[in-house]
Every structure is written in C-alpha cells, then in structure tokens.
N, CA and C atoms of all chains as a GROMACS GRO file, in nm:
protein
  546
    1MET      N    1  19.695  16.095  21.671
    1MET     CA    2  19.670  16.225  21.737
    1MET      C    3  19.714  16.337  21.643
    2ARG      N    4  19.631  16.435  21.633
    2ARG     CA    5  19.664  16.548  21.545
    2ARG      C    6  19.715  16.667  21.628
    3HIS      N    7  19.820  16.729  21.580
    3HIS     CA    8  19.869  16.852  21.643
    3HIS      C    9  19.835  16.968  21.552
    4ASN      N   10  19.749  17.057  21.600
    4ASN     CA   11  19.701  17.170  21.521
    4ASN      C   12  19.763  17.300  21.571
    5ARG      N   13  19.802  17.386  21.478
    5ARG     CA   14  19.862  17.516  21.513
    5ARG      C   15  19.785  17.626  21.441
    6TYR      N   16  19.754  17.731  21.514
    6TYR     CA   17  19.683  17.845  21.456
    6TYR      C   18  19.749  17.976  21.503
    7PHE      N   19  19.726  18.080  21.426
    7PHE     CA   20  19.768  18.215  21.467
    7PHE      C   21  19.915  18.218  21.512
    8GLU      N   22  20.001  18.179  21.419
    8GLU     CA   23  20.146  18.181  21.446
    8GLU      C   24  20.179  18.104  21.574
    9ASP      N   25  20.111  17.991  21.590
    9ASP     CA   26  20.136  17.898  21.702
    9ASP      C   27  20.089  17.948  21.838
   10LYS      N   28  20.016  18.061  21.840
   10LYS     CA   29  19.968  18.112  21.969
   10LYS      C   30  19.846  18.034  22.018
   11VAL      N   31  19.782  17.962  21.930
   11VAL     CA   32  19.675  17.869  21.968
   11VAL      C   33  19.714  17.734  21.910
   12GLN      N   34  19.727  17.634  21.997
   12GLN     CA   35  19.762  17.500  21.951
   12GLN      C   36  19.672  17.400  22.020
   13SER      N   37  19.646  17.289  21.951
   13SER     CA   38  19.561  17.187  22.011
   13SER      C   39  19.606  17.048  21.969
   14LEU      N   40  19.562  16.951  22.047
   14LEU     CA   41  19.587  16.809  22.018
   14LEU      C   42  19.452  16.743  21.999
   15GLY      N   43  19.433  16.681  21.886
   15GLY     CA   44  19.303  16.623  21.854
   15GLY      C   45  19.300  16.472  21.876
   16PHE      N   46  19.188  16.425  21.927
   16PHE     CA   47  19.170  16.281  21.947
   16PHE      C   48  19.024  16.247  21.928
   17THR      N   49  18.997  16.118  21.919
   17THR     CA   50  18.860  16.071  21.900
   17THR      C   51  18.832  15.963  22.003
   18ASP      N   52  18.727  15.981  22.081
   18ASP     CA   53  18.690  15.879  22.178
   18ASP      C   54  18.543  15.843  22.160
   19ALA      N   55  18.487  15.773  22.258
   19ALA     CA   56  18.350  15.724  22.244
   19ALA      C   57  18.250  15.839  22.229
   20ASP      N   58  18.287  15.958  22.274
   20ASP     CA   59  18.198  16.074  22.260
   20ASP      C   60  18.223  16.150  22.130
   21GLY      N   61  18.314  16.103  22.047
   21GLY     CA   62  18.339  16.167  21.919
   21GLY      C   63  18.472  16.240  21.914
   22ASP      N   64  18.482  16.335  21.823
   22ASP     CA   65  18.606  16.409  21.806
   22ASP      C   66  18.619  16.516  21.913
   23ALA      N   67  18.741  16.536  21.958
   23ALA     CA   68  18.767  16.636  22.061
   23ALA      C   69  18.908  16.690  22.045
   24THR      N   70  18.932  16.804  22.104
   24THR     CA   71  19.068  16.858  22.113
   24THR      C   72  19.090  16.912  22.254
   25VAL      N   73  19.214  16.905  22.300
   25VAL     CA   74  19.256  16.988  22.413
   25VAL      C   75  19.357  17.086  22.358
   26GLY      N   76  19.352  17.208  22.409
   26GLY     CA   77  19.440  17.308  22.353
   26GLY      C   78  19.476  17.416  22.451
   27VAL      N   79  19.566  17.501  22.406
   27VAL     CA   80  19.610  17.616  22.485
   27VAL      C   81  19.600  17.740  22.399
   28ILE      N   82  19.548  17.846  22.459
   28ILE     CA   83  19.534  17.976  22.394
   28ILE      C   84  19.626  18.073  22.466
   29GLU      N   85  19.725  18.125  22.397
   29GLU     CA   86  19.813  18.223  22.460
   29GLU      C   87  19.744  18.360  22.458
   30PRO      N   88  19.789  18.453  22.542
   30PRO     CA   89  19.721  18.582  22.551
   30PRO      C   90  19.702  18.645  22.413
   31GLY      N   91  19.583  18.697  22.390
   31GLY     CA   92  19.551  18.758  22.262
   31GLY      C   93  19.403  18.740  22.233
   32GLU      N   94  19.365  18.783  22.114
   32GLU     CA   95  19.224  18.775  22.073
   32GLU      C   96  19.220  18.708  21.937
   33TYR      N   97  19.131  18.614  21.920
   33TYR     CA   98  19.130  18.529  21.801
   33TYR      C   99  18.987  18.503  21.755
   34ALA      N  100  18.969  18.486  21.624
   34ALA     CA  101  18.838  18.450  21.569
   34ALA      C  102  18.848  18.315  21.500
   35PHE      N  103  18.749  18.232  21.524
   35PHE     CA  104  18.744  18.097  21.465
   35PHE      C  105  18.610  18.077  21.396
   36GLY      N  106  18.612  18.004  21.287
   36GLY     CA  107  18.488  17.961  21.224
   36GLY      C  108  18.458  17.817  21.262
   37THR      N  109  18.332  17.785  21.276
   37THR     CA  110  18.294  17.649  21.312
   37THR      C  111  18.232  17.578  21.192
   38SER      N  112  18.269  17.452  21.174
   38SER     CA  113  18.199  17.372  21.074
   38SER      C  114  18.099  17.279  21.143
   39ARG      N  115  18.130  17.244  21.267
   39ARG     CA  116  18.038  17.165  21.348
   39ARG      C  117  18.006  17.242  21.477
   40GLN      N  118  17.902  17.197  21.547
   40GLN     CA  119  17.877  17.254  21.679
   40GLN      C  120  17.995  17.222  21.769
   41GLU      N  121  18.037  17.318  21.849
   41GLU     CA  122  18.148  17.296  21.940
   41GLU      C  123  18.104  17.322  22.084
   42SER      N  124  18.144  17.234  22.171
   42SER     CA  125  18.118  17.248  22.314
   42SER      C  126  18.253  17.266  22.382
   43ILE      N  127  18.278  17.386  22.431
   43ILE     CA  128  18.412  17.421  22.482
   43ILE      C  129  18.407  17.435  22.634
   44SER      N  130  18.497  17.366  22.702
   44SER     CA  131  18.510  17.375  22.848
   44SER      C  132  18.648  17.426  22.882
   45VAL      N  133  18.654  17.519  22.975
   45VAL     CA  134  18.784  17.572  23.018
   45VAL      C  135  18.846  17.476  23.119
   46VAL      N  136  18.972  17.447  23.100
   46VAL     CA  137  19.046  17.354  23.186
   46VAL      C  138  19.139  17.431  23.281
   47ALA      N  139  19.192  17.541  23.236
   47ALA     CA  140  19.281  17.624  23.318
   47ALA      C  141  19.275  17.767  23.267
   48GLY      N  142  19.285  17.862  23.357
   48GLY     CA  143  19.283  18.002  23.318
   48GLY      C  144  19.142  18.053  23.297
   49THR      N  145  19.134  18.170  23.236
   49THR     CA  146  19.005  18.233  23.207
   49THR      C  147  18.997  18.262  23.059
   50LEU      N  148  18.887  18.223  22.998
   50LEU     CA  149  18.868  18.247  22.855
   50LEU      C  150  18.746  18.336  22.835
   51TRP      N  151  18.768  18.447  22.766
   51TRP     CA  152  18.656  18.532  22.725
   51TRP      C  153  18.610  18.484  22.588
   52TYR      N  154  18.479  18.489  22.566
   52TYR     CA  155  18.427  18.441  22.437
   52TYR      C  156  18.307  18.525  22.396
   53ARG      N  157  18.288  18.535  22.266
   53ARG     CA  158  18.171  18.604  22.212
   53ARG      C  159  18.116  18.524  22.096
   54VAL      N  160  17.995  18.476  22.114
   54VAL     CA  161  17.927  18.404  22.005
   54VAL      C  162  17.824  18.499  21.945
   55PRO      N  163  17.788  18.478  21.818
   55PRO     CA  164  17.700  18.572  21.749
   55PRO      C  165  17.574  18.605  21.830
   56GLY      N  166  17.545  18.733  21.842
   56GLY     CA  167  17.423  18.777  21.909
   56GLY      C  168  17.434  18.790  22.059
   57LYS      N  169  17.553  18.761  22.113
   57LYS     CA  170  17.569  18.771  22.258
   57LYS      C  171  17.689  18.860  22.292
   58PRO      N  172  17.691  18.912  22.414
   58PRO     CA  173  17.805  18.995  22.455
   58PRO      C  174  17.926  18.910  22.490
   59TRP      N  175  18.036  18.975  22.517
   59TRP     CA  176  18.152  18.904  22.570
   59TRP      C  177  18.117  18.845  22.706
   60LEU      N  178  18.150  18.720  22.726
   60LEU     CA  179  18.130  18.651  22.854
   60LEU      C  180  18.259  18.579  22.888
   61SER      N  181  18.276  18.544  23.014
   61SER     CA  182  18.398  18.473  23.050
   61SER      C  183  18.366  18.338  23.113
   62ALA      N  184  18.460  18.247  23.100
   62ALA     CA  185  18.447  18.114  23.159
   62ALA      C  186  18.580  18.077  23.225
   63GLY      N  187  18.569  18.020  23.343
   63GLY     CA  188  18.687  17.972  23.415
   63GLY      C  189  18.687  17.821  23.419
   64PRO      N  190  18.782  17.763  23.490
   64PRO     CA  191  18.793  17.617  23.496
   64PRO      C  192  18.662  17.549  23.534
   65GLY      N  193  18.621  17.451  23.458
   65GLY     CA  194  18.498  17.379  23.482
   65GLY      C  195  18.376  17.443  23.418
   66GLU      N  196  18.393  17.563  23.364
   66GLU     CA  197  18.282  17.629  23.295
   66GLU      C  198  18.301  17.616  23.144
   67GLY      N  199  18.194  17.640  23.071
   67GLY     CA  200  18.207  17.626  22.927
   67GLY      C  201  18.096  17.693  22.852
   68PHE      N  202  18.097  17.675  22.722
   68PHE     CA  203  17.996  17.737  22.637
   68PHE      C  204  17.983  17.658  22.508
   69GLU      N  205  17.871  17.682  22.441
   69GLU     CA  206  17.840  17.612  22.317
   69GLU      C  207  17.850  17.710  22.200
   70VAL      N  208  17.900  17.663  22.090
   70VAL     CA  209  17.906  17.744  21.968
   70VAL      C  210  17.836  17.665  21.857
   71PRO      N  211  17.736  17.725  21.793
   71PRO     CA  212  17.668  17.651  21.686
   71PRO      C  213  17.759  17.630  21.565
   72ALA      N  214  17.721  17.541  21.478
   72ALA     CA  215  17.794  17.519  21.353
   72ALA      C  216  17.774  17.637  21.258
   73GLY      N  217  17.874  17.663  21.177
   73GLY     CA  218  17.858  17.759  21.069
   73GLY      C  219  17.864  17.905  21.109
   74VAL      N  220  17.928  17.934  21.220
   74VAL     CA  221  17.941  18.074  21.262
   74VAL      C  222  18.088  18.108  21.288
   75THR      N  223  18.112  18.236  21.306
   75THR     CA  224  18.243  18.281  21.353
   75THR      C  225  18.228  18.326  21.497
   76PHE      N  226  18.316  18.280  21.582
   76PHE     CA  227  18.313  18.326  21.721
   76PHE      C  228  18.451  18.374  21.761
   77GLU      N  229  18.452  18.455  21.866
   77GLU     CA  230  18.578  18.514  21.910
   77GLU      C  231  18.613  18.469  22.050
   78VAL      N  232  18.739  18.454  22.075
   78VAL     CA  233  18.787  18.428  22.210
   78VAL      C  234  18.902  18.524  22.240
   79LYS      N  235  18.918  18.554  22.366
   79LYS     CA  236  19.037  18.630  22.406
   79LYS      C  237  19.080  18.586  22.545
   80ALA      N  238  19.208  18.597  22.569
   80ALA     CA  239  19.265  18.555  22.696
   80ALA      C  240  19.370  18.656  22.737
   81GLU      N  241  19.372  18.689  22.866
   81GLU     CA  242  19.474  18.781  22.917
   81GLU      C  243  19.596  18.705  22.967
   82GLY      N  244  19.574  18.582  23.010
   82GLY     CA  245  19.683  18.490  23.041
   82GLY      C  246  19.656  18.363  22.964
   83PRO      N  247  19.747  18.267  22.965
   83PRO     CA  248  19.720  18.144  22.891
   83PRO      C  249  19.596  18.072  22.944
   84ALA      N  250  19.520  18.016  22.855
   84ALA     CA  251  19.400  17.940  22.892
   84ALA      C  252  19.406  17.805  22.824
   85ALA      N  253  19.368  17.701  22.897
   85ALA     CA  254  19.362  17.566  22.839
   85ALA      C  255  19.216  17.525  22.831
   86TYR      N  256  19.183  17.449  22.729
   86TYR     CA  257  19.043  17.414  22.706
   86TYR      C  258  19.029  17.272  22.651
   87LEU      N  259  18.908  17.221  22.666
   87LEU     CA  260  18.865  17.097  22.599
   87LEU      C  261  18.752  17.136  22.504
   88CYS      N  262  18.762  17.092  22.381
   88CYS     CA  263  18.656  17.120  22.283
   88CYS      C  264  18.602  16.988  22.230
   89ARG      N  265  18.470  16.972  22.239
   89ARG     CA  266  18.406  16.854  22.180
   89ARG      C  267  18.322  16.896  22.061
   90TYR      N  268  18.332  16.818  21.955
   90TYR     CA  269  18.261  16.848  21.832
   90TYR      C  270  18.138  16.761  21.823
   91ARG      N  271  18.025  16.823  21.792
   91ARG     CA  272  17.897  16.749  21.792
   91ARG      C  273  17.853  16.718  21.649
   92MET      N  274  20.470  17.861  22.375
   92MET     CA  275  20.407  17.732  22.405
   92MET      C  276  20.495  17.619  22.353
   93ARG      N  277  20.511  17.520  22.436
   93ARG     CA  278  20.596  17.408  22.397
   93ARG      C  279  20.508  17.290  22.355
   94HIS      N  280  20.548  17.226  22.245
   94HIS     CA  281  20.479  17.104  22.202
   94HIS      C  282  20.572  16.986  22.231
   95ASN      N  283  20.530  16.898  22.321
   95ASN     CA  284  20.612  16.784  22.362
   95ASN      C  285  20.556  16.655  22.305
   96ARG      N  286  20.645  16.568  22.261
   96ARG     CA  287  20.605  16.438  22.204
   96ARG      C  288  20.682  16.328  22.276
   97TYR      N  289  20.612  16.222  22.313
   97TYR     CA  290  20.674  16.108  22.380
   97TYR      C  291  20.621  15.979  22.320
   98PHE      N  292  20.700  15.874  22.336
   98PHE     CA  293  20.654  15.739  22.299
   98PHE      C  294  20.596  15.735  22.156
   99GLU      N  295  20.684  15.772  22.063
   99GLU     CA  296  20.643  15.771  21.921
   99GLU      C  297  20.515  15.849  21.898
  100ASP      N  298  20.503  15.962  21.965
  100ASP     CA  299  20.393  16.056  21.948
  100ASP      C  300  20.260  16.007  22.007
  101LYS      N  301  20.263  15.896  22.083
  101LYS     CA  302  20.138  15.846  22.141
  101LYS      C  303  20.099  15.924  22.267
  102VAL      N  304  20.194  15.995  22.322
  102VAL     CA  305  20.165  16.089  22.430
  102VAL      C  306  20.219  16.224  22.386
  103GLN      N  307  20.133  16.324  22.380
  103GLN     CA  308  20.177  16.457  22.341
  103GLN      C  309  20.116  16.559  22.436
  104SER      N  310  20.188  16.668  22.455
  104SER     CA  311  20.135  16.772  22.543
  104SER      C  312  20.175  16.910  22.493
  105LEU      N  313  20.103  17.008  22.544
  105LEU     CA  314  20.129  17.149  22.515
  105LEU      C  315  20.159  17.217  22.647
  106GLY      N  316  20.276  17.278  22.657
  106GLY     CA  317  20.316  17.337  22.784
  106GLY      C  318  20.295  17.487  22.787
  107PHE      N  319  20.255  17.536  22.903
  107PHE     CA  320  20.237  17.679  22.921
  107PHE      C  321  20.269  17.715  23.065
  108THR      N  322  20.281  17.844  23.091
  108THR     CA  323  20.311  17.892  23.226
  108THR      C  324  20.212  18.000  23.261
  109ASP      N  325  20.143  17.982  23.373
  109ASP     CA  326  20.049  18.086  23.417
  109ASP      C  327  20.079  18.124  23.561
  110ALA      N  328  19.988  18.194  23.624
  110ALA     CA  329  20.012  18.244  23.759
  110ALA      C  330  20.035  18.130  23.858
  111ASP      N  331  19.986  18.011  23.827
  111ASP     CA  332  20.007  17.895  23.915
  111ASP      C  333  20.134  17.817  23.880
  112GLY      N  334  20.209  17.864  23.782
  112GLY     CA  335  20.334  17.798  23.747
  112GLY      C  336  20.327  17.726  23.614
  113ASP      N  337  20.416  17.630  23.599
  113ASP     CA  338  20.423  17.554  23.473
  113ASP      C  339  20.315  17.447  23.469
  114ALA      N  340  20.261  17.426  23.351
  114ALA     CA  341  20.154  17.327  23.334
  114ALA      C  342  20.160  17.272  23.193
  115THR      N  343  20.097  17.158  23.174
  115THR     CA  344  20.076  17.105  23.040
  115THR      C  345  19.935  17.051  23.030
  116VAL      N  346  19.879  17.056  22.909
  116VAL     CA  347  19.762  16.975  22.878
  116VAL      C  348  19.806  16.875  22.772
  117GLY      N  349  19.756  16.754  22.783
  117GLY     CA  350  19.805  16.653  22.691
  117GLY      C  351  19.703  16.546  22.664
  118VAL      N  352  19.740  16.460  22.572
  118VAL     CA  353  19.656  16.346  22.534
  118VAL      C  354  19.742  16.220  22.539
  119ILE      N  355  19.686  16.116  22.597
  119ILE     CA  356  19.751  15.985  22.606
  119ILE      C  357  19.671  15.888  22.522
  120GLU      N  358  19.731  15.836  22.418
  120GLU     CA  359  19.661  15.737  22.336
  120GLU      C  360  19.668  15.601  22.406
  121PRO      N  361  19.581  15.508  22.367
  121PRO     CA  362  19.578  15.380  22.436
  121PRO      C  363  19.716  15.316  22.444
  122GLY      N  364  19.747  15.265  22.563
  122GLY     CA  365  19.877  15.204  22.585
  122GLY      C  366  19.918  15.221  22.729
  123GLU      N  367  20.040  15.178  22.757
  123GLU     CA  368  20.092  15.186  22.893
  123GLU      C  369  20.229  15.251  22.886
  124TYR      N  370  20.254  15.348  22.974
  124TYR     CA  371  20.374  15.431  22.964
  124TYR      C  372  20.431  15.456  23.102
  125ALA      N  373  20.562  15.474  23.110
  125ALA     CA  374  20.627  15.510  23.236
  125ALA      C  375  20.696  15.645  23.219
  126PHE      N  376  20.681  15.729  23.319
  126PHE     CA  377  20.741  15.862  23.318
  126PHE      C  378  20.821  15.884  23.446
  127GLY      N  379  20.929  15.955  23.435
  127GLY     CA  380  21.002  15.999  23.553
  127GLY      C  381  20.966  16.143  23.584
  128THR      N  382  20.964  16.175  23.711
  128THR     CA  383  20.932  16.313  23.750
  128THR      C  384  21.057  16.384  23.801
  129SER      N  385  21.073  16.508  23.762
  129SER     CA  386  21.180  16.588  23.822
  129SER      C  387  21.120  16.681  23.928
  130ARG      N  388  20.994  16.718  23.907
  130ARG     CA  389  20.923  16.799  24.005
  130ARG      C  390  20.797  16.724  24.047
  131GLN      N  391  20.736  16.767  24.158
  131GLN     CA  392  20.606  16.711  24.194
  131GLN      C  393  20.505  16.744  24.084
  132GLU      N  394  20.422  16.649  24.050
  132GLU     CA  395  20.322  16.671  23.946
  132GLU      C  396  20.182  16.646  24.001
  133SER      N  397  20.093  16.734  23.967
  133SER     CA  398  19.953  16.721  24.005
  133SER      C  399  19.874  16.702  23.875
  134ILE      N  400  19.821  16.582  23.856
  134ILE     CA  401  19.760  16.548  23.727
  134ILE      C  402  19.608  16.534  23.744
  135SER      N  403  19.534  16.604  23.660
  135SER     CA  404  19.388  16.596  23.660
  135SER      C  405  19.342  16.543  23.525
  136VAL      N  406  19.248  16.451  23.528
  136VAL     CA  407  19.194  16.398  23.402
  136VAL      C  408  19.089  16.494  23.348
  137VAL      N  409  19.097  16.522  23.220
  137VAL     CA  410  19.006  16.615  23.153
  137VAL      C  411  18.903  16.538  23.069
  138ALA      N  412  18.944  16.428  23.013
  138ALA     CA  413  18.853  16.345  22.931
  138ALA      C  414  18.904  16.202  22.934
  139GLY      N  415  18.813  16.107  22.934
  139GLY     CA  416  18.851  15.967  22.932
  139GLY      C  417  18.884  15.916  23.072
  140THR      N  418  18.945  15.800  23.076
  140THR     CA  419  18.984  15.737  23.202
  140THR      C  420  19.132  15.706  23.198
  141LEU      N  421  19.202  15.745  23.302
  141LEU     CA  422  19.345  15.721  23.309
  141LEU      C  423  19.375  15.633  23.430
  142TRP      N  424  19.439  15.520  23.406
  142TRP     CA  425  19.491  15.436  23.514
  142TRP      C  426  19.631  15.483  23.547
  143TYR      N  427  19.664  15.480  23.676
  143TYR     CA  428  19.796  15.527  23.716
  143TYR      C  429  19.846  15.444  23.834
  144ARG      N  430  19.978  15.434  23.843
  144ARG     CA  431  20.040  15.366  23.955
  144ARG      C  432  20.161  15.445  24.000
  145VAL      N  433  20.156  15.492  24.121
  145VAL     CA  434  20.270  15.564  24.178
  145VAL      C  435  20.338  15.469  24.277
  146PRO      N  436  20.468  15.491  24.304
  146PRO     CA  437  20.543  15.396  24.386
  146PRO      C  438  20.473  15.365  24.518
  147GLY      N  439  20.463  15.236  24.548
  147GLY     CA  440  20.407  15.193  24.675
  147GLY      C  441  20.256  15.180  24.677
  148LYS      N  442  20.192  15.211  24.564
  148LYS     CA  443  20.046  15.203  24.560
  148LYS      C  444  20.001  15.114  24.444
  149PRO      N  445  19.878  15.064  24.452
  149PRO     CA  446  19.828  14.979  24.343
  149PRO      C  447  19.784  15.064  24.224
  150TRP      N  448  19.748  14.998  24.117
  150TRP     CA  449  19.687  15.068  24.005
  150TRP      C  450  19.553  15.128  24.050
  151LEU      N  451  19.531  15.255  24.018
  151LEU     CA  452  19.405  15.323  24.048
  151LEU      C  453  19.362  15.394  23.923
  152SER      N  454  19.234  15.430  23.916
  152SER     CA  455  19.188  15.500  23.795
  152SER      C  456  19.129  15.635  23.831
  153ALA      N  457  19.136  15.726  23.738
  153ALA     CA  458  19.080  15.860  23.754
  153ALA      C  459  19.002  15.896  23.628
  154GLY      N  460  18.885  15.952  23.647
  154GLY     CA  461  18.804  16.000  23.535
  154GLY      C  462  18.801  16.152  23.535
  155PRO      N  463  18.722  16.210  23.446
  155PRO     CA  464  18.717  16.356  23.434
  155PRO      C  465  18.690  16.424  23.568
  156GLY      N  466  18.771  16.522  23.602
  156GLY     CA  467  18.757  16.595  23.726
  156GLY      C  468  18.831  16.531  23.842
  157GLU      N  469  18.883  16.411  23.821
  157GLU     CA  470  18.960  16.345  23.926
  157GLU      C  471  19.109  16.357  23.893
  158GLY      N  472  19.190  16.333  23.995
  158GLY     CA  473  19.333  16.346  23.969
  158GLY      C  474  19.415  16.280  24.075
  159PHE      N  475  19.546  16.297  24.062
  159PHE     CA  476  19.639  16.235  24.157
  159PHE      C  477  19.770  16.314  24.159
  160GLU      N  478  19.844  16.289  24.266
  160GLU     CA  479  19.971  16.358  24.286
  160GLU      C  480  20.085  16.260  24.267
  161VAL      N  481  20.191  16.306  24.207
  161VAL     CA  482  20.311  16.226  24.192
  161VAL      C  483  20.428  16.304  24.252
  162PRO      N  484  20.501  16.244  24.346
  162PRO     CA  485  20.614  16.317  24.404
  162PRO      C  486  20.727  16.337  24.303
  163ALA      N  487  20.817  16.425  24.335
  163ALA     CA  488  20.936  16.447  24.251
  163ALA      C  489  21.031  16.329  24.264
  164GLY      N  490  21.103  16.300  24.158
  164GLY     CA  491  21.212  16.204  24.165
  164GLY      C  492  21.170  16.059  24.163
  165VAL      N  493  21.054  16.029  24.109
  165VAL     CA  494  21.010  15.890  24.101
  165VAL      C  495  20.972  15.856  23.957
  166THR      N  496  20.951  15.728  23.934
  166THR     CA  497  20.894  15.682  23.808
  166THR      C  498  20.751  15.638  23.837
  167PHE      N  499  20.658  15.684  23.756
  167PHE     CA  500  20.520  15.639  23.772
  167PHE      C  501  20.470  15.590  23.637
  168GLU      N  502  20.364  15.511  23.644
  168GLU     CA  503  20.309  15.451  23.522
  168GLU      C  504  20.167  15.497  23.498
  169VAL      N  505  20.131  15.510  23.374
  169VAL     CA  506  19.992  15.538  23.337
  169VAL      C  507  19.953  15.442  23.227
  170LYS      N  508  19.825  15.411  23.220
  170LYS     CA  509  19.776  15.334  23.107
  170LYS      C  510  19.634  15.379  23.075
  171ALA      N  511  19.600  15.368  22.950
  171ALA     CA  512  19.469  15.411  22.902
  171ALA      C  513  19.418  15.309  22.803
  172GLU      N  514  19.290  15.277  22.812
  172GLU     CA  515  19.230  15.184  22.716
  172GLU      C  516  19.171  15.260  22.597
  173GLY      N  517  19.130  15.384  22.621
  173GLY     CA  518  19.090  15.476  22.514
  173GLY      C  519  19.170  15.602  22.534
  174PRO      N  520  19.163  15.698  22.443
  174PRO     CA  521  19.239  15.820  22.463
  174PRO      C  522  19.196  15.892  22.591
  175ALA      N  523  19.292  15.948  22.659
  175ALA     CA  524  19.265  16.025  22.780
  175ALA      C  525  19.335  16.160  22.770
  176ALA      N  526  19.265  16.265  22.811
  176ALA     CA  527  19.325  16.399  22.812
  176ALA      C  528  19.345  16.441  22.956
  177TYR      N  529  19.449  16.516  22.980
  177TYR     CA  530  19.485  16.553  23.118
  177TYR      C  531  19.543  16.693  23.127
  178LEU      N  532  19.537  16.746  23.248
  178LEU     CA  533  19.608  16.869  23.284
  178LEU      C  534  19.711  16.831  23.388
  179CYS      N  535  19.834  16.873  23.369
  179CYS     CA  536  19.940  16.846  23.466
  179CYS      C  537  19.998  16.978  23.514
  180ARG      N  538  20.000  16.993  23.647
  180ARG     CA  539  20.066  17.112  23.704
  180ARG      C  540  20.190  17.069  23.778
  181TYR      N  541  20.297  17.144  23.759
  181TYR     CA  542  20.426  17.115  23.821
  181TYR      C  543  20.445  17.205  23.943
  182ARG      N  544  20.483  17.143  24.054
  182ARG     CA  545  20.495  17.218  24.180
  182ARG      C  546  20.639  17.253  24.211
   0.00000   0.00000   0.00000
C-alpha cells in the first residue's frame, strides 16, 4: 500500500491495486488544489463535498456517491470547504 | 489529518473530522485482523469486499455501498481476500 502526501500533507491518499486496477482513497482538507493527470481518473466522493473544474467546464460540485471523470494529460482543480474523502480509479 | 498504520502497515487509514464528527478512510490489504472499539463505529465499504464478524453474529460480507455497525467496547474481526477500502464514522 502506498501512502501519498501532497500540498504540505493537506491532501493524502492510500494507493492499492485490485481487480479493477490501480486506485486510491484519500482525504482533501479545506483548500484549493491543482493536479495533473497521467492517466484517466474516475473520482467518486465518499464523504463531504468536493468542487472540481476540468478543462473546458465550469466549477461543479459532487457529494457522497457522486463523481466525475478527468481525462489523461490535463490539469484539473479541486476545492473543498470542509474535509472531503474520495475514491479515485485510474483507467 | 492523521495517518494511521496497523498490522505492519497492511491496514492504513487517514483520519479527518467533519460536521458529522470523526471519520477515517482506509485500505485493508488481504488478511484477517481484529480491532477493538472505544466508540461505536459505522463502517461502509468503498471498494472491494470486506468480511466482518461482530460479537454474537456470524461472518457476513459487505460490498461497495454496504456497511455495518460495531458497538463501542468490543473486539470485531474483518478479513479481505483482495484489498478493500472503507469509510469509518465514529459515533
């Protein structure tokens, strides 16, 4: 299991690999962050509310059980007003 | 955010606190583990399949979107054949 830390530990995740491929579960503390993708990412919110902006689209929000797709090779932004937990699957 | 490690790092979690109280998201690598509870725990599976046994009940399994409650002050067991990710809320 991999423990990943970003943005002075305000975003952290635990990485694992299962039959569906590589995945992470993580927590985003309040703030706004930009990430680059090397693979397509499918992100589902597990707790809290996550705002996200993918290239060419406005800011949108997702709550528990909702999610969004991010293509490979782009930069996308997320922001959270309270802590948000997520599941990310890499395609 | 707290990073917790158990059982030689085979179970790890990230702890946070939101409007609903204390919570963790974590990953359980294949194996069988016993945990003691100090507070009531409400555990939801986020990815994979988690087998669990709480006192007085048989082994049961939960998949994504399913969960179970564990009372305070008991020891419960979990086992996973592949990695399983979960959300735990403390009551």
